[in-house]
C-alpha positions in Angstrom: -0.1 -0.1 0.1 1.2 3.4 -1.0 0.5 6.7 0.8 -0.5 9.8 -1.0 1.8 12.5 -1.7 2.9 15.8 0.0 -0.7 17.2 -0.3 -2.2 13.9 1.1 0.3 14.1 4.1 -0.5 17.6 5.0 -4.0 16.9 5.1 -3.5 14.1 7.3 -1.4 16.2 9.8 -4.2 19.0 9.8 -6.8 16.2 10.8 -4.8 14.8 13.5 -4.1 18.4 14.9 -7.7 19.2 14.7 -8.6 15.9 16.5 -6.2 16.8 19.3 -7.6 20.4 19.5 -11.3 19.1 19.8 -10.4 16.7 22.3 -8.7 19.4 24.2 -11.5 21.7 24.1 -14.0 19.0 24.8 -12.2 18.7 28.4 -12.2 22.5 28.8 -8.2 22.6 29.1 -6.0 25.1 27.4 -3.1 24.3 25.1 -0.7 25.4 27.6 -2.1 22.8 30.2 -2.1 20.0 27.5 1.5 20.9 26.6 2.4 20.9 30.4 0.7 17.5 31.0 2.2 16.0 28.0 5.7 17.6 28.6 5.7 19.1 25.2 6.6 22.8 24.7 3.4 24.9 24.3 4.8 26.6 21.1 5.3 23.2 19.7 1.8 21.9 20.8 0.3 25.0 18.7 2.2 23.6 15.7 0.9 20.2 16.2 -2.7 21.4 16.4 -2.1 23.6 13.1 -0.9 20.5 11.5 2.7 22.4 11.0 4.6 19.9 12.5 4.7 15.8 11.9 4.0 14.5 15.4 6.2 11.8 16.4 4.7 8.7 17.9 6.3 9.2 21.4 4.6 12.7 21.4 1.3 11.5 20.1 1.4 8.8 23.0 2.2 11.7 25.4 -0.8 13.7 24.2 -3.2 10.8 24.1 -2.2 10.0 27.8 -2.5 13.8 28.8 -6.0 13.7 27.1 
């Protein structure tokens, strides 16, 4: 199975970020609080939520655990 090109990858990162943001907002916590709980820099968390960074598996696990 072959994944799509750069545009598909960008859309996937945006979708992951949007899902993280939605879960965070549903729980009523700030981006700063989530970043603190996940032990990720707040500015990096913002970039993840906007789909600007390719979140590593380990950071994704941290975010999920924090949520």
